[in-house]
C-alpha positions as CSV (number, residue, x, y, z in Angstrom):
1,M,-16.8,4.3,14.6
2,R,-14.1,2.0,15.8
3,D,-15.4,-1.4,14.9
4,C,-12.4,-3.8,15.3
5,S,-14.5,-7.0,15.8
6,R,-13.6,-8.7,12.6
7,L,-9.9,-8.1,13.1
8,S,-10.0,-9.3,16.7
9,R,-11.7,-12.6,15.7
10,R,-9.3,-13.1,12.9
11,A,-6.3,-12.3,15.0
12,A,-7.5,-14.5,17.9
13,L,-7.8,-17.5,15.5
14,G,-4.3,-16.8,14.2
15,L,-2.8,-16.7,17.7
16,T,-4.5,-19.9,18.7
17,A,-3.2,-21.7,15.7
18,A,0.2,-20.1,15.9
19,A,0.6,-21.7,19.4
20,L,0.3,-25.2,17.9
21,P,3.2,-27.1,16.3
22,L,3.4,-26.5,12.6
23,S,2.6,-30.2,12.0
24,A,-0.7,-29.7,13.8
25,A,-1.8,-26.5,12.1
26,A,-3.5,-27.2,8.8
27,P,-2.7,-24.6,6.1
28,A,-5.6,-22.9,4.2
29,A,-6.3,-24.4,0.8
30,A,-4.4,-22.5,-1.8
31,T,-3.5,-24.0,-5.1
32,T,-2.9,-21.0,-7.3
33,V,-0.6,-18.0,-7.2
34,V,-2.4,-14.9,-6.2
35,G,-3.7,-13.2,-9.3
36,G,-2.8,-16.1,-11.6
37,E,0.3,-18.1,-12.5
38,R,1.3,-15.8,-15.3
39,L,1.8,-12.9,-13.0
40,A,4.4,-14.8,-11.1
41,R,6.6,-14.7,-14.2
42,G,9.2,-12.0,-14.8
43,G,9.2,-9.8,-17.8
44,V,6.3,-8.3,-19.8
45,Q,3.0,-10.2,-19.7
46,V,0.4,-9.2,-22.4
47,R,-1.9,-11.1,-24.7
48,G,-3.9,-10.1,-27.7
49,A,-2.9,-6.5,-27.8
50,S,0.1,-4.6,-29.1
51,G,1.4,-1.1,-28.9
52,L,2.8,-1.1,-25.4
53,P,4.8,2.1,-24.7
54,R,8.4,1.8,-25.6
55,K,9.8,4.1,-23.0
56,L,9.1,2.1,-19.9
57,D,12.1,1.7,-17.6
58,A,10.3,1.0,-14.3
59,R,11.3,-2.0,-12.3
60,A,7.7,-3.1,-12.1
61,W,4.3,-2.0,-13.5
62,L,0.8,-3.2,-13.9
63,V,-2.4,-2.2,-15.8
64,A,-5.8,-3.4,-14.7
65,D,-9.5,-2.9,-15.3
66,G,-10.9,-1.3,-12.2
67,E,-14.3,-2.8,-12.5
68,S,-13.6,-6.4,-13.6
69,G,-10.2,-6.7,-11.9
70,E,-8.7,-8.1,-15.0
71,V,-4.9,-7.5,-15.3
72,L,-4.4,-6.3,-18.9
73,A,-0.6,-6.2,-18.9
74,S,2.2,-6.3,-16.4
75,F,5.9,-6.3,-15.8
76,N,7.3,-8.0,-12.7
77,A,3.9,-7.7,-11.1
78,H,5.0,-9.5,-7.8
79,R,8.5,-8.0,-7.6
80,R,8.9,-6.8,-4.0
81,L,10.1,-3.2,-3.8
82,A,10.0,-0.3,-1.4
83,P,6.6,1.3,-1.7
84,A,7.3,4.8,-0.2
85,S,4.1,6.8,0.4
86,T,1.9,4.6,-1.8
87,L,1.7,2.4,1.3
88,K,-0.6,5.2,2.7
89,M,-3.3,3.7,0.5
90,L,-3.3,0.6,2.8
91,F,-3.2,2.9,5.8
92,A,-6.4,4.6,4.5
93,D,-8.0,1.2,3.7
94,T,-7.3,0.2,7.3
95,V,-8.1,3.4,9.4
96,L,-10.3,5.6,7.2
97,K,-13.7,4.3,8.4
98,K,-12.9,4.3,12.1
99,F,-13.5,8.0,12.6
100,D,-16.2,10.3,11.4
101,R,-14.8,13.0,9.2
102,T,-16.4,15.7,11.4
103,E,-14.7,14.4,14.6
104,R,-12.3,16.9,16.1
105,Y,-9.0,16.2,17.7
106,K,-6.5,18.4,19.6
107,V,-2.9,17.3,18.7
108,T,-0.3,16.8,21.4
109,D,3.5,16.7,21.4
110,E,3.3,12.9,21.9
111,D,1.3,12.5,18.7
112,L,4.2,13.9,16.7
113,A,7.2,12.6,18.7
114,D,7.7,9.5,16.6
115,V,7.5,11.2,13.1
116,P,10.7,10.2,11.4
117,A,13.2,13.0,10.7
118,G,13.2,14.0,7.0
119,S,9.5,13.1,6.6
120,S,7.1,14.9,4.3
121,L,4.9,17.0,6.4
122,V,1.6,18.9,6.0
123,G,2.4,21.2,8.9
124,I,0.5,19.9,11.9
125,K,1.2,21.7,15.2
126,P,0.6,20.6,18.8
127,G,-2.2,22.5,20.5
128,I,-4.2,23.0,17.4
129,T,-7.5,21.1,17.0
130,Y,-8.1,19.5,13.6
131,T,-11.1,17.7,12.1
132,V,-10.6,14.1,10.9
133,E,-11.3,15.4,7.4
134,Q,-8.4,17.9,7.6
135,L,-6.1,15.2,8.8
136,W,-7.0,13.0,5.9
137,Q,-6.5,15.9,3.5
138,G,-3.0,16.1,5.0
139,V,-2.4,12.4,4.3
140,F,-3.7,12.4,0.7
141,L,-2.7,15.9,-0.6
142,R,0.6,16.4,1.1
143,S,1.5,12.9,2.0
144,G,2.0,14.2,5.5
145,N,3.6,11.7,7.8
146,D,2.6,14.0,10.7
147,A,-1.0,13.5,9.7
148,V,-0.5,9.7,9.5
149,H,1.1,9.6,13.0
150,V,-1.7,11.7,14.5
151,L,-4.4,9.4,13.1
152,S,-2.3,6.3,14.1
153,H,-2.2,7.6,17.7
154,M,-6.0,8.2,17.6
155,N,-6.2,4.6,16.4
156,G,-4.4,3.3,19.5
157,G,-0.7,3.7,18.5
158,I,1.8,3.0,15.8
159,A,2.3,-0.7,16.7
160,K,-1.5,-1.4,16.7
161,T,-1.9,0.4,13.4
162,V,0.9,-1.5,11.8
163,A,-0.5,-4.8,13.0
164,E,-3.9,-3.9,11.6
165,M,-2.5,-2.9,8.3
166,Q,-0.6,-6.2,8.0
167,A,-3.8,-8.1,8.8
168,G,-5.7,-5.9,6.3
169,A,-3.1,-6.7,3.6
170,E,-3.6,-10.4,4.4
171,D,-7.3,-10.1,4.0
172,L,-6.9,-8.3,0.7
173,Q,-4.5,-11.1,-0.3
174,A,-1.7,-8.6,-0.8
175,L,0.9,-11.3,0.0
176,D,3.9,-9.4,-1.2
177,T,3.5,-6.7,1.4
178,R,5.3,-6.4,4.7
179,V,4.3,-3.4,6.8
180,V,6.9,-1.8,9.2
181,S,5.6,1.7,9.4
182,P,2.1,3.2,8.7
183,D,3.5,6.1,6.6
184,G,5.7,4.2,4.0
185,F,8.9,5.9,5.2
186,D,12.1,3.9,4.5
187,H,12.5,1.1,7.0
188,K,14.4,-2.2,6.5
189,G,12.1,-4.9,5.2
190,Q,9.1,-2.7,4.3
191,L,8.1,-4.0,0.9
192,S,5.2,-4.2,-1.5
193,S,4.6,-4.8,-5.2
194,A,2.8,-3.3,-8.2
195,Y,0.2,-6.0,-7.8
196,D,-0.5,-5.3,-4.1
197,L,-0.5,-1.5,-4.5
198,T,-3.1,-1.9,-7.2
199,L,-5.2,-4.0,-4.9
200,F,-5.0,-1.3,-2.2
201,A,-6.1,1.3,-4.7
202,R,-9.0,-0.7,-6.1
203,H,-10.3,-1.5,-2.6
204,G,-10.0,2.1,-1.5
205,L,-11.7,3.6,-4.5
206,K,-14.9,1.7,-3.6
207,D,-15.2,4.1,-0.6
208,A,-16.6,7.5,-1.3
209,D,-14.4,9.3,1.3
210,F,-11.2,7.6,0.0
211,R,-12.2,8.5,-3.6
212,G,-13.0,12.1,-2.6
213,Y,-9.7,12.7,-0.7
214,C,-7.4,11.2,-3.4
215,G,-9.1,13.4,-6.0
216,T,-9.0,16.7,-4.1
217,R,-6.6,19.2,-5.7
218,T,-6.4,21.9,-3.1
219,A,-7.7,22.5,0.4
220,D,-7.4,25.1,3.2
221,F,-5.5,23.8,6.2
222,P,-5.5,25.2,9.8
223,A,-2.6,27.3,10.8
224,G,-3.8,28.3,14.3
225,G,-6.5,30.6,15.4
226,K,-8.6,31.6,12.4
227,K,-5.7,31.4,10.0
228,T,-5.4,28.9,7.2
229,F,-2.9,28.1,4.4
230,Q,-3.6,26.3,1.1
231,I,-2.2,22.9,0.5
232,Q,-2.0,21.3,-3.0
233,N,-2.1,17.7,-4.0
234,T,1.4,16.4,-4.9
235,D,-0.1,14.1,-7.6
236,R,1.2,15.9,-10.7
237,L,-1.2,14.2,-13.1
238,L,-4.1,15.5,-11.0
239,T,-2.8,19.1,-10.7
240,G,-0.7,19.6,-13.9
241,A,2.3,20.7,-11.8
242,W,6.0,20.5,-12.9
243,G,5.2,21.0,-16.6
244,L,2.8,18.1,-16.9
245,D,-0.7,18.3,-18.3
246,V,-3.6,17.3,-16.2
247,Y,-4.5,13.7,-17.2
248,E,-8.0,13.6,-18.7
249,G,-10.4,11.6,-16.4
250,L,-7.9,11.1,-13.6
251,I,-9.4,10.0,-10.3
252,G,-6.3,9.8,-8.1
253,V,-4.8,7.8,-6.4
254,K,-1.4,8.1,-4.6
255,N,2.2,8.9,-5.3
256,G,5.3,8.4,-3.3
257,Y,9.0,9.2,-3.2
258,T,12.0,8.5,-0.9
259,S,15.7,8.9,-1.7
260,H,16.0,5.1,-1.2
261,A,12.8,3.9,-2.9
262,G,12.8,6.4,-5.8
263,N,9.4,7.1,-7.3
264,T,6.2,5.1,-7.0
265,F,2.7,5.9,-8.2
266,T,-0.7,4.3,-8.5
267,G,-3.1,6.2,-10.7
268,A,-6.7,5.6,-11.7
269,A,-8.7,7.3,-14.5
270,T,-12.1,6.9,-16.1
271,R,-12.9,7.4,-19.8
272,G,-15.9,6.3,-21.8
273,G,-17.4,4.6,-18.8
274,R,-14.3,2.5,-18.2
275,T,-11.9,2.8,-15.2
276,L,-8.3,1.7,-15.4
277,L,-5.7,1.3,-12.7
278,V,-2.0,1.7,-13.3
279,T,0.9,1.2,-10.8
280,V,4.5,2.1,-11.7
281,M,7.4,1.4,-9.4
282,H,10.9,2.7,-9.4
283,P,11.7,4.1,-12.9
284,H,15.4,4.3,-13.4
285,V,15.2,8.1,-14.1
286,G,13.6,10.6,-11.7
287,G,11.6,13.8,-12.2
288,N,8.3,13.3,-14.0
289,A,9.1,9.8,-15.3
290,V,6.8,7.9,-13.0
291,Y,3.9,10.1,-14.1
292,E,4.8,10.0,-17.8
293,Q,5.0,6.3,-17.7
294,T,1.7,6.0,-15.8
295,A,0.0,8.3,-18.4
296,A,1.5,6.3,-21.3
297,L,0.2,3.0,-19.8
298,L,-3.3,4.5,-19.2
299,D,-3.3,5.8,-22.8
300,W,-2.4,2.2,-23.9
301,G,-5.2,0.7,-21.8
302,F,-7.9,3.0,-23.1
303,K,-6.8,2.5,-26.7
304,H,-5.9,-1.2,-26.7
305,G,-7.4,-2.6,-23.5
306,S,-10.6,-3.7,-25.2
307,S,-8.6,-6.2,-27.3
308,A,-6.2,-7.3,-24.6
309,M,-6.8,-10.7,-23.1
310,A,-6.4,-10.9,-19.3
311,V,-3.0,-12.2,-18.0
312,G,-4.3,-12.3,-14.5
313,A,-6.8,-10.8,-12.1
314,L,-7.0,-8.6,-9.0
315,V,-8.4,-11.0,-6.4
316,E,-11.2,-10.3,-4.0
317,P,-10.6,-10.0,-0.2
318,L,-11.0,-13.1,1.8
319,S,-13.6,-11.4,3.9
320,A,-15.7,-10.8,0.8
321,G,-15.5,-14.5,-0.2
322,G,-12.3,-14.4,-2.3
323,A,-10.7,-17.7,-2.9
324,S,-7.5,-18.1,-1.0
325,A,-4.3,-18.1,-3.1
326,S,-0.6,-18.6,-2.5
327,P,2.2,-16.0,-2.7
328,A,4.3,-15.8,-5.8
329,P,7.1,-18.5,-5.6
330,G,10.0,-17.4,-3.4
331,T,8.5,-14.2,-2.1
332,A,8.0,-15.3,1.5
333,R,11.6,-16.5,1.9
334,K,13.0,-13.5,0.1
335,A,11.0,-11.2,2.4
336,A,12.4,-12.7,5.5
337,Q,15.9,-12.2,4.1
338,A,15.2,-8.6,3.1
339,A,13.7,-7.9,6.5
340,G,16.7,-9.3,8.4
341,A,14.3,-10.4,11.0
342,P,15.8,-11.5,14.3
343,G,15.4,-15.3,14.8
344,A,14.7,-16.0,11.1
345,A,17.5,-18.6,11.1
346,S,16.1,-20.4,14.1
347,G,12.7,-20.6,12.6
348,H,10.8,-17.9,14.5
349,P,8.4,-16.0,12.3
350,S,9.7,-12.7,11.1
351,S,6.3,-11.1,11.6
352,W,6.9,-10.6,15.3
353,R,9.4,-7.8,14.4
354,L,6.2,-5.7,13.8
355,L,5.7,-5.7,17.6
356,E,9.3,-4.9,18.5
357,G,9.3,-2.5,21.5
358,A,5.5,-2.5,21.7
359,A,3.3,-3.3,24.6
360,G,-0.3,-4.2,24.8
361,S,-2.3,-7.1,23.6
362,A,-4.1,-5.1,20.8
363,A,-1.0,-5.0,18.6
364,L,-0.2,-8.7,19.4
365,L,-3.7,-9.9,18.4
366,G,-3.7,-7.8,15.3
367,A,-0.6,-9.6,14.1
368,G,-1.7,-13.1,14.9
369,A,-3.4,-14.1,11.7
370,W,-0.6,-12.8,9.6
371,A,2.0,-14.6,11.7
372,L,0.4,-18.0,11.1
373,R,0.1,-17.7,7.4
374,R,3.7,-16.5,7.0
375,R,4.9,-19.4,9.1
376,L,3.1,-21.9,6.9
377,T,3.9,-20.3,3.5
378,R,7.5,-19.4,4.0
379,G,8.7,-23.0,4.4
380,G,6.9,-24.2,1.2
381,A,7.8,-21.3,-1.1
382,A,10.0,-22.3,-4.0
383,A,13.2,-20.4,-4.9
384,G,12.7,-17.4,-7.2
385,G,11.1,-14.0,-7.0
386,E,12.9,-10.9,-5.9
387,A,13.3,-8.8,-2.8
388,R,15.1,-5.6,-2.2
389,P,16.7,-4.9,1.1
390,E,15.8,-1.6,2.7
391,S,18.0,1.0,4.1
392,G,17.5,2.5,7.5
393,S,15.1,5.3,8.2
394,G,17.4,7.9,6.8
395,G,15.6,8.3,3.5
396,R,13.6,11.4,2.8
397,H,10.0,11.8,1.5
398,R,10.0,14.3,-1.2
399,V,6.8,13.7,-3.1
């Protein structure tokens, strides 16, 4: 259940090339911006359809067809913003298939020692044995950072998991994403985009377990002995909580909130045989706004999407034969500035910050492929794009 062979081969190749002078390392052929040139532009992108919701104040959003991958409309699709707990979709894409859902694991104090203070928690306790299925319910329903850290330690540790997530983002061609922690908690330099989060959701929904977890409304969770307590999904469009109606046909996927990032949400719904994906990042108002704007964009997509002409596309993973593309102009350089990575001014790749304080070759190998690509693309990226510097880890998850 722990097949890491593809990652290891990919990472080893990255490390071999990274050891060469940049002049000797040939960059992968990439002539187009990932998703299409139009998605690299700022502002609203839409063709052939009208009626977009008027009350949209998010800093970025995107509407896509889940089957074809066509992007039907977007706003600042590649703008790099703090992802909060929506980054857990990438965590699931990376780790979910490594453990059988019936596998049992007894949690230790060490598994929970590095959970950031102020995290959202499902309530995992040392000494209690949980099934993998229950741990994933904690991740998806309650956005539990304690569940993420237990699964990360089962996977070989935080540094190894972060490196694998970054390599996975590279494979998915989520080139706006920089992973610092597996849980999405506020950390300096942890960034993603509406485009990348939609990629994570589309990839995850192809897996039956991912789809099942993100669509689960309630579950009974172990409390010790034979006792349990009920947990409810924090996705308000799925449960109808906080005065919202349940969105008809909603599948999932993942919401997030920190005091620094604000609200983020990626939702998917199916109506009339068509599945749409919507990501909304950082509305200027809080409360239910991120859900209301997601619902409004889904409504628009189901009503007007058939007449909309694609303004871009969700690309296929490199491992599935997807054509290699370039980051949106300026994003690589802006990411390095936002990360404040040590050695950036002297030309050392900022990706090695992922391994800060970590020992073991597994994490190093996992980061190798990503390091090479970032070294090659950062120098050639044109000015433009946006990045938002992160605060420290003092933000709170309240999703």
